[in-house]
C-alpha positions as a LaTeX table, in Angstrom:
\begin{tabular}{lrrr}
\hline
Residue & $x$ (\AA) & $y$ (\AA) & $z$ (\AA) \\
\hline
Met1 & 0.04 & 0.09 & 0.07 \\
Lys2 & 2.85 & 2.26 & 0.67 \\
Lys3 & 4.72 & 1.76 & $-2.52$ \\
Asn4 & 1.21 & 2.48 & $-4.49$ \\
Leu5 & 1.06 & 5.67 & $-2.54$ \\
Met6 & 4.31 & 6.72 & $-3.25$ \\
Thr7 & 4.06 & 6.00 & $-6.90$ \\
Val8 & 0.97 & 8.19 & $-6.95$ \\
Ala9 & 2.68 & 10.88 & $-5.31$ \\
Val10 & 5.83 & 10.79 & $-7.99$ \\
Leu11 & 3.28 & 10.79 & $-10.73$ \\
Ala12 & 1.43 & 13.56 & $-9.67$ \\
Leu13 & 4.65 & 15.50 & $-9.17$ \\
Val14 & 5.90 & 14.56 & $-12.60$ \\
Leu15 & 2.32 & 15.88 & $-13.92$ \\
Val16 & 2.71 & 19.13 & $-12.00$ \\
Asn17 & 6.41 & 19.56 & $-13.36$ \\
Leu18 & 5.15 & 18.94 & $-17.06$ \\
Val19 & 2.31 & 21.46 & $-16.55$ \\
Leu20 & 4.75 & 24.44 & $-15.03$ \\
Thr21 & 7.27 & 23.52 & $-17.80$ \\
Ala22 & 4.64 & 24.00 & $-20.44$ \\
Val23 & 3.37 & 27.31 & $-18.77$ \\
Leu24 & 7.01 & 28.56 & $-18.78$ \\
Thr25 & 7.63 & 27.69 & $-22.34$ \\
Ile26 & 4.42 & 29.45 & $-23.29$ \\
Thr27 & 5.33 & 32.55 & $-21.35$ \\
Ile28 & 8.90 & 32.88 & $-22.15$ \\
Leu29 & 9.02 & 31.90 & $-25.96$ \\
Pro30 & 6.92 & 35.14 & $-27.26$ \\
Glu31 & 9.21 & 37.36 & $-25.12$ \\
Thr32 & 12.37 & 35.89 & $-26.41$ \\
Lys33 & 11.18 & 36.15 & $-30.07$ \\
Lys34 & 10.53 & 39.96 & $-28.98$ \\
Ala35 & 14.03 & 40.40 & $-27.77$ \\
Asn36 & 15.59 & 38.64 & $-30.90$ \\
Glu37 & 13.57 & 41.26 & $-33.09$ \\
Leu38 & 14.81 & 44.02 & $-31.06$ \\
Ile39 & 18.50 & 43.00 & $-31.28$ \\
Thr40 & 17.95 & 42.59 & $-35.01$ \\
Arg41 & 16.70 & 46.03 & $-35.47$ \\
Val42 & 19.23 & 47.72 & $-33.31$ \\
Cys43 & 21.92 & 45.89 & $-35.05$ \\
Ser44 & 20.59 & 47.06 & $-38.48$ \\
Ala45 & 20.20 & 50.55 & $-37.16$ \\
Ile46 & 23.93 & 50.75 & $-36.25$ \\
Asp47 & 24.99 & 48.85 & $-39.59$ \\
Leu48 & 26.44 & 45.67 & $-37.62$ \\
Glu49 & 26.63 & 42.46 & $-39.60$ \\
Leu50 & 24.69 & 39.57 & $-37.75$ \\
Arg51 & 26.82 & 36.96 & $-40.05$ \\
Ser52 & 30.05 & 35.47 & $-38.80$ \\
Gly53 & 32.89 & 34.10 & $-40.92$ \\
Ala54 & 31.95 & 36.07 & $-43.96$ \\
Val55 & 34.97 & 37.16 & $-46.03$ \\
Asn56 & 35.61 & 40.76 & $-46.05$ \\
Ala57 & 38.22 & 43.36 & $-45.55$ \\
Asp58 & 38.13 & 43.19 & $-41.63$ \\
Thr59 & 38.71 & 39.47 & $-41.92$ \\
Met60 & 41.56 & 39.42 & $-44.22$ \\
Arg61 & 44.11 & 41.81 & $-42.37$ \\
Val62 & 47.19 & 42.44 & $-44.35$ \\
Pro63 & 50.23 & 44.42 & $-43.10$ \\
Leu64 & 50.06 & 47.84 & $-45.13$ \\
Asp65 & 53.84 & 47.16 & $-46.37$ \\
Lys66 & 52.44 & 43.83 & $-48.19$ \\
Val67 & 49.36 & 46.02 & $-49.98$ \\
Ala68 & 49.46 & 47.21 & $-53.31$ \\
Thr69 & 46.75 & 49.39 & $-54.97$ \\
Tyr70 & 45.28 & 49.50 & $-58.20$ \\
Asp71 & 43.18 & 52.52 & $-59.10$ \\
Ile72 & 40.63 & 52.55 & $-61.84$ \\
Glu73 & 39.49 & 55.86 & $-63.31$ \\
Glu74 & 35.88 & 57.23 & $-62.89$ \\
Met75 & 33.32 & 55.25 & $-64.33$ \\
Thr76 & 29.83 & 56.53 & $-64.77$ \\
Ile77 & 27.32 & 53.65 & $-64.13$ \\
Asn78 & 23.56 & 53.65 & $-64.71$ \\
Leu79 & 21.81 & 52.66 & $-61.73$ \\
Lys80 & 18.86 & 50.28 & $-61.43$ \\
Asp81 & 15.32 & 52.00 & $-62.02$ \\
Ser82 & 13.76 & 52.71 & $-58.36$ \\
Gly83 & 10.20 & 53.56 & $-59.80$ \\
Asp84 & 10.39 & 57.19 & $-59.21$ \\
Gly85 & 10.44 & 58.11 & $-63.00$ \\
Lys86 & 14.06 & 59.60 & $-62.92$ \\
Lys87 & 17.33 & 58.31 & $-64.40$ \\
His88 & 19.91 & 57.97 & $-61.77$ \\
Tyr89 & 23.74 & 57.26 & $-62.10$ \\
Ala90 & 26.83 & 56.85 & $-60.10$ \\
Thr91 & 30.17 & 57.98 & $-61.02$ \\
Val92 & 32.81 & 56.26 & $-59.09$ \\
Ala93 & 36.62 & 55.77 & $-59.20$ \\
Val94 & 37.64 & 52.38 & $-57.71$ \\
Ser95 & 40.66 & 51.38 & $-55.84$ \\
Leu96 & 41.76 & 47.76 & $-55.39$ \\
Ser97 & 43.92 & 46.75 & $-52.34$ \\
Met98 & 45.80 & 43.58 & $-53.08$ \\
Asn99 & 47.92 & 41.32 & $-50.94$ \\
Thr100 & 51.26 & 41.20 & $-52.63$ \\
Glu101 & 52.22 & 37.91 & $-51.11$ \\
Ser102 & 49.28 & 36.00 & $-52.38$ \\
Asp103 & 49.85 & 33.51 & $-54.98$ \\
Gly104 & 46.88 & 35.42 & $-56.98$ \\
Tyr105 & 48.76 & 38.64 & $-57.00$ \\
Lys106 & 51.69 & 36.78 & $-58.58$ \\
Glu107 & 49.64 & 35.55 & $-61.37$ \\
Tyr108 & 47.27 & 38.56 & $-61.93$ \\
Gly109 & 48.39 & 41.55 & $-59.85$ \\
Gly110 & 50.62 & 44.45 & $-60.50$ \\
Glu111 & 51.04 & 45.47 & $-63.94$ \\
Lys112 & 48.96 & 42.38 & $-65.31$ \\
Met113 & 45.89 & 44.04 & $-63.96$ \\
Gly114 & 45.78 & 46.35 & $-66.98$ \\
Glu115 & 45.51 & 43.40 & $-69.25$ \\
Arg116 & 42.23 & 42.52 & $-67.59$ \\
Leu117 & 40.80 & 45.93 & $-66.83$ \\
Ser118 & 37.83 & 45.54 & $-69.24$ \\
Leu119 & 37.00 & 42.32 & $-67.29$ \\
Ile120 & 37.17 & 44.25 & $-64.00$ \\
Lys121 & 35.20 & 46.89 & $-65.24$ \\
Asn122 & 32.47 & 44.91 & $-66.47$ \\
Gln123 & 32.30 & 43.37 & $-63.12$ \\
Ile124 & 32.09 & 46.39 & $-61.11$ \\
Asn125 & 29.53 & 47.95 & $-63.64$ \\
Ser126 & 27.31 & 44.81 & $-63.55$ \\
Ile127 & 27.36 & 45.06 & $-59.68$ \\
Ile128 & 26.71 & 48.69 & $-59.13$ \\
Ser129 & 23.96 & 48.69 & $-61.85$ \\
Gly130 & 22.08 & 46.35 & $-59.76$ \\
Tyr131 & 21.62 & 48.98 & $-57.10$ \\
Thr132 & 18.88 & 51.51 & $-56.84$ \\
Tyr133 & 20.00 & 55.13 & $-56.29$ \\
Glu134 & 18.27 & 54.53 & $-52.55$ \\
Glu135 & 20.48 & 51.35 & $-51.98$ \\
Phe136 & 23.57 & 52.67 & $-53.54$ \\
Thr137 & 23.70 & 55.76 & $-51.33$ \\
Ala138 & 22.32 & 54.41 & $-47.97$ \\
Asp139 & 24.82 & 51.54 & $-47.77$ \\
Gln140 & 28.13 & 52.10 & $-49.88$ \\
Gln141 & 29.95 & 49.46 & $-47.88$ \\
Ala142 & 27.52 & 46.83 & $-49.22$ \\
Val143 & 28.20 & 47.67 & $-52.45$ \\
Gln144 & 32.21 & 47.52 & $-51.96$ \\
Asn145 & 31.84 & 44.25 & $-50.38$ \\
Ala146 & 29.67 & 43.04 & $-53.33$ \\
Ile147 & 32.28 & 44.22 & $-55.62$ \\
Leu148 & 35.10 & 42.56 & $-53.58$ \\
Ala149 & 33.05 & 39.20 & $-53.56$ \\
Gly150 & 32.51 & 39.36 & $-57.48$ \\
Leu151 & 36.27 & 40.27 & $-58.05$ \\
Gln152 & 37.38 & 37.51 & $-55.86$ \\
Gln153 & 35.10 & 35.01 & $-57.73$ \\
Leu154 & 36.20 & 36.42 & $-61.04$ \\
Phe155 & 39.85 & 35.65 & $-60.55$ \\
Asn156 & 39.21 & 32.84 & $-58.34$ \\
Ser157 & 41.58 & 34.21 & $-55.69$ \\
Asp158 & 41.51 & 36.29 & $-52.65$ \\
Phe159 & 44.49 & 38.35 & $-53.61$ \\
Ile160 & 41.99 & 41.35 & $-53.61$ \\
Val161 & 41.56 & 42.15 & $-50.07$ \\
Ser162 & 39.35 & 45.28 & $-50.24$ \\
Val163 & 37.47 & 47.59 & $-52.54$ \\
Gly164 & 37.21 & 51.54 & $-51.99$ \\
Phe165 & 35.70 & 54.25 & $-53.74$ \\
Ser166 & 38.37 & 57.02 & $-54.02$ \\
Thr167 & 35.51 & 59.32 & $-55.56$ \\
Val168 & 31.73 & 58.97 & $-55.51$ \\
Thr169 & 29.11 & 61.09 & $-57.22$ \\
Ser170 & 25.51 & 59.64 & $-57.30$ \\
Gln171 & 22.32 & 61.37 & $-59.10$ \\
\hline
\end{tabular}
């Protein structure tokens, strides 16, 4: 009789524990979702990246004495139609920073970049023309990162470590 009573008491405690766990889950889960949304909005407001491990200029630190630059003269590029009925364009002069100790630099870098200038310009043109005026002016770093990724894919190498705009005019 004592064992049966003890089994019933344990079963009752297990059920109470199950109910309390369900109540906690139901009350805490919506608050956690709200907190995650708030964190996402704050990060986007201060322009933080929520991704980790992405290849960009910050993750590929190269000593300054190992960096060579290649400047591309100003290019005028039509921007994607934003629906406001106006034609928008951007005039940019691009500067590529390259790691001189990379194998890709030995193959493509330095004076050899001039041989592929039309390919580079075409890649830059196609990436920038995919942005609207509002997108381009709001986040130029994202445009630079997209150009960096496109050029790294074009050369199938990561010897280009950053892309910068030495001059930018958009209208």
